[in-house]
C-alpha positions as CSV (number, residue, x, y, z in Angstrom):
1,M,0.0,0.0,0.0
2,E,1.1,3.5,-0.8
3,Y,2.8,5.6,1.9
4,L,1.7,9.3,2.0
5,R,4.2,12.0,2.9
6,H,4.2,15.7,3.8
7,T,6.6,18.2,5.4
8,L,5.5,21.0,7.6
9,S,7.1,24.5,7.1
10,N,9.2,24.0,10.2
11,G,10.8,20.8,8.8
12,I,8.8,18.2,10.7
13,R,8.0,15.3,8.4
14,I,4.8,13.2,8.3
15,I,4.6,9.7,7.0
16,H,1.2,7.9,6.9
17,K,0.0,4.4,5.8
18,P,-3.8,4.3,5.4
19,V,-5.4,1.1,6.8
20,K,-9.1,0.5,7.3
21,N,-8.9,-0.7,10.9
22,Q,-10.7,0.4,14.0
23,V,-7.5,0.7,15.8
24,A,-4.9,3.4,14.8
25,H,-1.3,3.9,15.7
26,C,0.6,7.2,15.7
27,G,3.9,8.4,17.1
28,V,6.6,11.0,17.1
29,I,10.2,9.9,16.5
30,I,13.1,12.2,17.0
31,N,16.6,11.5,15.7
32,T,18.1,12.0,19.1
33,G,19.5,9.3,21.5
34,S,22.1,8.6,24.1
35,R,25.0,9.0,21.5
36,D,24.1,12.7,21.3
37,E,24.8,13.3,25.0
38,Q,27.9,15.1,26.1
39,E,30.2,13.5,28.6
40,N,28.4,14.8,31.7
41,E,24.9,14.1,30.2
42,Q,25.2,10.3,30.1
43,G,21.7,8.9,30.6
44,L,19.9,12.2,30.0
45,A,18.1,11.2,26.8
46,H,16.5,8.3,28.7
47,F,15.8,10.4,31.7
48,I,13.9,12.9,29.5
49,E,11.9,10.0,28.0
50,H,10.8,9.2,31.6
51,T,10.2,12.8,32.8
52,I,8.5,14.2,29.6
53,F,5.3,12.7,30.9
54,K,5.4,14.4,34.3
55,G,3.7,17.7,33.5
56,T,3.1,20.3,30.8
57,Q,2.0,24.0,31.0
58,R,-1.6,22.8,31.1
59,R,-1.5,19.2,32.4
60,K,-0.2,17.3,35.4
61,A,1.2,13.8,35.1
62,F,-2.1,12.2,36.0
63,H,-3.9,14.0,33.1
64,I,-1.2,13.1,30.6
65,L,-1.3,9.4,31.4
66,S,-5.1,9.4,31.6
67,R,-5.8,11.3,28.3
68,L,-5.6,8.3,26.1
69,E,-6.0,5.5,28.7
70,N,-9.5,6.9,29.5
71,V,-10.6,6.1,25.9
72,G,-8.9,2.7,25.8
73,G,-5.7,3.8,24.2
74,E,-2.1,2.8,25.1
75,L,0.7,5.4,25.5
76,N,4.3,4.3,25.3
77,A,7.9,5.6,24.7
78,Y,11.4,4.4,24.3
79,T,15.0,5.6,23.9
80,T,17.8,4.1,21.9
81,K,21.3,5.3,21.1
82,E,20.0,7.3,18.2
83,E,16.2,7.8,18.7
84,T,13.6,9.0,21.1
85,C,10.0,7.9,20.4
86,I,6.6,8.6,21.9
87,Y,3.8,6.5,20.3
88,A,0.3,5.3,21.0
89,S,-2.4,2.9,19.9
90,F,-6.0,4.1,20.0
91,L,-9.4,3.9,18.4
92,S,-9.5,5.9,15.1
93,P,-11.9,8.6,16.3
94,Y,-9.2,9.8,18.8
95,Y,-6.6,10.8,16.3
96,E,-6.9,14.5,17.2
97,R,-6.8,13.7,20.9
98,S,-3.6,11.7,20.4
99,L,-1.8,14.3,18.2
100,E,-2.7,17.1,20.6
101,L,-1.3,15.1,23.5
102,F,1.9,14.3,21.6
103,A,2.4,18.0,20.8
104,D,1.7,19.0,24.4
105,I,4.2,16.5,25.7
106,S,7.0,17.1,23.2
107,L,6.7,20.9,23.0
108,N,5.3,22.1,26.3
109,S,6.7,19.8,29.0
110,I,7.9,21.8,32.1
111,F,9.7,18.9,34.0
112,P,8.5,19.8,37.5
113,K,11.4,19.7,40.0
114,A,9.6,17.4,42.5
115,E,8.7,15.0,39.7
116,I,12.3,15.0,38.5
117,E,13.6,14.1,41.9
118,K,11.0,11.3,42.2
119,E,11.9,9.8,38.8
120,K,15.6,9.7,39.7
121,E,14.8,7.0,42.2
122,V,12.8,5.1,39.6
123,I,15.6,5.1,37.1
124,I,18.2,4.2,39.7
125,D,16.0,1.2,40.5
126,E,15.9,0.4,36.8
127,I,19.7,0.5,36.7
128,N,19.8,-1.9,39.7
129,S,17.3,-4.2,38.0
130,Y,19.4,-4.2,34.8
131,R,22.5,-5.1,36.7
132,D,20.7,-8.0,38.2
133,N,20.2,-9.4,34.7
134,P,23.5,-10.4,33.2
135,A,21.9,-11.6,30.0
136,E,20.9,-8.0,29.4
137,E,23.9,-6.3,30.9
138,I,26.4,-8.2,28.8
139,F,24.9,-6.6,25.6
140,D,25.7,-3.1,26.8
141,E,29.1,-4.2,28.0
142,I,30.1,-5.6,24.6
143,E,29.1,-2.3,23.0
144,D,31.3,-0.5,25.5
145,M,34.1,-2.8,24.4
146,V,33.5,-2.5,20.6
147,F,32.8,1.3,20.7
148,A,35.3,2.0,23.5
149,G,35.8,5.7,24.2
150,H,32.9,6.7,22.0
151,P,29.3,7.8,23.0
152,L,27.9,4.8,21.2
153,G,29.6,2.6,23.9
154,R,27.8,4.3,26.8
155,N,24.9,2.7,28.6
156,I,21.6,4.3,27.7
157,L,20.5,4.4,31.4
158,G,23.6,6.4,32.5
159,T,25.2,6.1,35.9
160,K,23.6,6.6,39.3
161,K,25.9,9.5,40.0
162,L,25.0,11.4,36.8
163,V,21.3,10.6,37.1
164,R,21.2,12.0,40.7
165,G,22.8,15.3,39.4
166,F,20.3,16.0,36.5
167,S,18.4,19.3,36.7
168,R,15.7,21.1,34.8
169,Q,18.5,23.2,33.2
170,N,20.3,20.1,31.9
171,I,17.0,18.9,30.4
172,F,16.0,22.1,28.7
173,R,19.6,22.6,27.3
174,F,19.7,19.1,25.9
175,I,16.2,19.5,24.3
176,K,17.1,22.8,22.7
177,R,20.2,21.4,21.2
178,T,18.9,18.0,20.0
179,F,15.2,18.0,19.6
180,N,15.4,19.6,16.2
181,T,12.3,20.0,14.0
182,E,14.0,18.8,10.8
183,E,15.0,15.6,12.7
184,T,11.4,14.9,13.8
185,V,9.0,12.5,12.1
186,I,5.3,12.1,12.8
187,C,4.3,8.6,11.8
188,S,0.9,7.2,11.4
189,V,-0.9,3.9,10.5
190,G,-4.6,4.1,10.6
191,N,-8.0,5.0,9.1
192,I,-7.8,8.8,8.6
193,D,-7.9,11.0,5.6
194,F,-4.4,12.2,4.9
195,N,-5.4,15.8,4.4
196,K,-7.1,15.8,7.8
197,L,-4.0,14.3,9.3
198,I,-1.9,17.1,7.8
199,K,-4.3,19.7,9.1
200,L,-4.1,18.2,12.6
201,A,-0.3,18.2,12.4
202,E,-0.3,21.8,11.3
203,K,-2.7,22.7,14.1
204,Y,-0.7,21.2,16.9
205,F,2.9,21.1,15.6
206,G,3.0,23.8,12.9
207,H,3.6,26.6,15.4
208,A,6.8,25.1,16.6
209,K,9.8,27.3,15.6
210,A,12.1,25.7,13.1
211,N,15.2,24.5,15.0
212,P,17.9,23.2,12.5
213,R,20.5,20.9,13.9
214,V,23.9,22.7,14.3
215,F,26.0,19.9,15.6
216,K,27.3,16.8,13.9
217,R,27.6,13.3,15.5
218,S,31.2,12.2,15.9
219,N,31.8,9.1,13.8
220,F,33.3,6.0,15.3
221,S,36.4,4.8,13.6
222,S,38.8,3.2,16.1
223,Y,37.7,-0.4,16.7
224,K,40.2,-2.7,18.3
225,P,39.3,-6.3,19.2
226,K,39.5,-7.2,22.9
227,T,38.9,-10.1,25.3
228,Q,37.6,-9.5,28.8
229,E,36.3,-11.8,31.5
230,F,34.4,-10.9,34.7
231,S,33.2,-12.8,37.7
232,K,29.5,-12.3,38.6
233,G,27.3,-13.7,41.3
234,M,25.3,-16.1,39.2
235,Y,25.0,-19.8,38.3
236,Q,25.3,-19.5,34.5
237,A,28.1,-18.3,32.3
238,H,27.3,-15.7,29.6
239,C,29.3,-14.9,26.6
240,I,29.3,-12.6,23.6
241,I,31.5,-12.7,20.5
242,A,31.3,-9.5,18.5
243,N,32.8,-7.3,15.8
244,E,32.2,-3.9,14.3
245,A,29.9,-4.2,11.3
246,Y,28.3,-2.2,8.5
247,D,26.5,1.1,9.0
248,R,22.9,1.9,7.9
249,Q,23.9,3.2,4.5
250,D,26.3,0.4,3.5
251,K,25.3,-1.7,0.6
252,K,26.5,-4.9,2.4
253,R,24.0,-4.4,5.2
254,T,21.2,-6.5,3.5
255,P,23.5,-9.5,2.9
256,L,24.6,-9.3,6.5
257,I,21.0,-9.2,7.7
258,L,20.4,-12.4,5.7
259,L,23.7,-13.9,7.0
260,N,22.7,-13.1,10.6
261,N,19.3,-14.7,10.0
262,I,21.0,-17.9,8.8
263,L,23.5,-17.9,11.7
264,G,21.3,-17.1,14.7
265,G,18.2,-15.2,13.9
266,P,14.7,-15.8,15.3
267,G,14.1,-19.1,13.5
268,L,14.5,-22.4,15.3
269,N,16.5,-23.8,12.4
270,T,19.5,-21.4,12.6
271,R,23.0,-22.7,12.4
272,L,23.7,-21.9,16.0
273,N,20.5,-23.4,17.3
274,M,20.7,-26.6,15.3
275,G,24.5,-27.1,15.6
276,I,24.8,-26.4,19.3
277,R,21.6,-26.4,21.3
278,E,19.7,-29.1,19.4
279,K,22.8,-31.3,18.7
280,Y,24.5,-31.1,22.1
281,G,22.1,-29.5,24.5
282,F,24.8,-27.2,25.8
283,C,22.8,-24.0,26.1
284,Y,19.2,-22.8,26.4
285,N,19.7,-19.5,24.7
286,I,22.0,-18.9,21.7
287,E,21.5,-16.2,19.1
288,S,23.2,-13.7,16.8
289,N,22.3,-10.1,16.3
290,Y,23.1,-7.2,13.9
291,T,22.5,-3.6,15.0
292,M,23.0,-0.8,12.5
293,Y,23.8,2.8,13.4
294,S,24.2,5.8,11.2
295,D,27.9,5.5,10.9
296,T,28.8,2.0,12.1
297,G,27.2,-1.2,13.4
298,I,27.8,-4.3,15.6
299,V,27.3,-8.0,14.9
300,S,27.3,-10.4,17.9
301,I,26.7,-13.9,19.0
302,Y,25.3,-14.4,22.5
303,L,25.2,-17.6,24.4
304,G,24.3,-18.6,28.0
305,T,25.5,-21.9,29.3
306,D,26.7,-23.9,32.3
307,F,30.3,-23.0,33.0
308,D,31.4,-26.6,32.3
309,Y,30.2,-26.3,28.7
310,L,31.4,-22.7,28.1
311,E,34.7,-23.5,26.3
312,K,33.1,-26.2,24.2
313,T,30.2,-24.0,23.2
314,I,32.5,-21.1,22.2
315,K,34.5,-23.5,20.1
316,L,31.4,-24.8,18.4
317,A,30.2,-21.2,17.7
318,H,33.6,-20.5,16.1
319,K,33.1,-23.7,14.1
320,E,29.9,-22.4,12.7
321,L,31.5,-19.1,11.8
322,K,34.3,-20.9,10.0
323,K,31.8,-22.8,7.9
324,L,30.2,-19.5,6.8
325,R,33.7,-18.1,5.9
326,D,34.9,-21.2,4.1
327,K,31.9,-22.7,2.3
328,K,29.6,-20.9,-0.1
329,L,25.9,-21.6,0.4
330,G,24.4,-24.0,-2.2
331,E,21.6,-22.7,-4.5
332,L,18.9,-24.5,-2.5
333,Q,20.3,-23.4,0.9
334,L,20.4,-19.8,-0.3
335,Q,16.8,-19.9,-1.7
336,R,15.5,-21.4,1.5
337,A,17.3,-18.7,3.6
338,K,15.8,-16.0,1.4
339,Q,12.3,-17.4,1.6
340,Q,12.5,-17.7,5.4
341,M,13.6,-14.0,5.7
342,I,10.9,-12.9,3.3
343,G,8.3,-14.8,5.3
344,Q,9.5,-13.2,8.6
345,I,9.2,-9.7,7.1
346,A,5.7,-10.4,5.8
347,I,4.6,-11.7,9.3
348,S,6.2,-8.7,11.1
349,Q,4.2,-6.4,8.8
350,E,1.0,-7.9,10.1
351,S,1.6,-5.8,13.3
352,N,0.7,-2.2,12.6
353,V,2.7,-1.1,15.6
354,N,5.8,-2.6,14.0
355,E,4.9,-1.0,10.7
356,L,4.5,2.4,12.5
357,L,7.9,2.3,14.1
358,S,9.5,0.9,10.9
359,I,8.3,3.6,8.6
360,G,9.1,6.4,11.1
361,K,12.7,5.2,11.5
362,S,13.0,4.7,7.8
363,V,12.1,8.3,7.1
364,L,14.6,9.4,9.8
365,A,17.4,7.3,8.4
366,Y,16.8,7.4,4.6
367,D,14.1,10.1,4.1
368,K,12.1,7.4,2.3
369,V,10.2,4.2,2.8
370,D,10.9,1.3,0.4
371,S,7.9,-0.7,-0.8
372,I,7.8,-4.3,0.2
373,K,8.3,-5.2,-3.5
374,K,11.6,-3.3,-3.5
375,V,12.7,-4.9,-0.2
376,L,12.0,-8.4,-1.5
377,T,13.8,-7.7,-4.8
378,E,16.9,-6.6,-2.8
379,I,16.8,-9.8,-0.8
380,N,16.3,-12.0,-3.9
381,E,19.3,-10.4,-5.6
382,I,21.7,-11.4,-2.8
383,T,24.3,-14.0,-4.1
384,A,26.2,-16.7,-2.3
385,E,29.4,-14.9,-3.2
386,Q,28.2,-11.8,-1.4
387,L,27.4,-13.8,1.7
388,L,30.9,-15.4,1.6
389,E,32.6,-12.0,1.3
390,V,30.6,-10.6,4.2
391,A,31.2,-13.6,6.4
392,N,35.0,-13.3,5.9
393,E,34.8,-9.5,6.7
394,V,32.7,-9.5,9.8
395,F,33.6,-12.9,11.2
396,D,37.3,-12.6,10.7
397,P,38.7,-14.4,13.8
398,K,41.4,-11.8,14.2
399,Q,38.8,-9.0,14.5
400,L,36.4,-10.7,16.9
401,S,36.0,-9.4,20.5
402,L,35.1,-11.8,23.3
403,L,33.3,-10.9,26.6
404,I,32.6,-13.6,29.2
405,Y,30.7,-13.4,32.5
406,K,31.5,-16.3,34.9
407,G,29.8,-17.2,38.1
408,Q,31.8,-16.3,41.2
409,N,32.1,-20.0,42.1
410,N,33.4,-21.0,38.7
């Protein structure tokens, strides 16, 4: 289905997919995340995502949270290293209510001091909770290793010390510098006339003063492979093998997405799952991941296992990587891998929330949204030779970093 686009005079972009459903989805995505924080601001983007709901010039926190919930809607938000997003699902008649609320939150939040102090404790508790979960913590630690000394390596949550020191002045200064109108996208999937959507966006966001971005993100370019090992108070060993990978604009990103899917994607028949979990029963969870950023990326293999099986499992993972580097996929293997990935994409598009966030992020990253036909063509054009080349680049054993969490009794 066709995507409809419009740009307000202040630079805010709108992307809409018409669907004839009772339930609609809408959001505001800003091209700002934890990597845009200065040294003493670590955790501030995430802190703002929490406190932006705590009061505006005309609403208190209770009224913000109740505005959509009272009509059966769901309000949500998240922060990544490069994005801040507020989005909601609601019945179609409440489009205007939702857009007005988004504008009030994103343009008129006052960040009451008392609410800020209260939320600091919530986030410190979140930091503690995250540290209690090594299977989550290790993913942040590996990015700190791969992107050492760069803002991309910092934990999104920040540190307890910095969080305790955040003030209203810090918040307003960060928003003024990074919440730029030309880096903002209003995304929508729902049953509304596009001209009406434009009018509502003009009504509630059109008055916002144009705020062009004047800073440039510092590119990452200094990766060095490392090996680190830590003792933790836990029963299981956790391990990640990782390397720097292609950025969001690189032509090799799609072959790597397919290669990652073959190696350890969401399917039960991945190389890692079949060759290690199913064959030997050494681990419950083993997977691979590929995350793209605007100027770099990271590819990783995660496994959780009993310490007695750790060394064997790492060797088996390297064995699977060597197969991808040494042996080209056969024609039937390649076709099956492509068909699996195409099916996964089609199923994911059944979720309109996924579609909402996908098209919003696509406009931020590429200023366009590719049709499903173009995406499938790009996948079908991938060759076995391309996969072999990518495997030898990103899974070069000399370039792989290794991070291990061991239990304190191991």
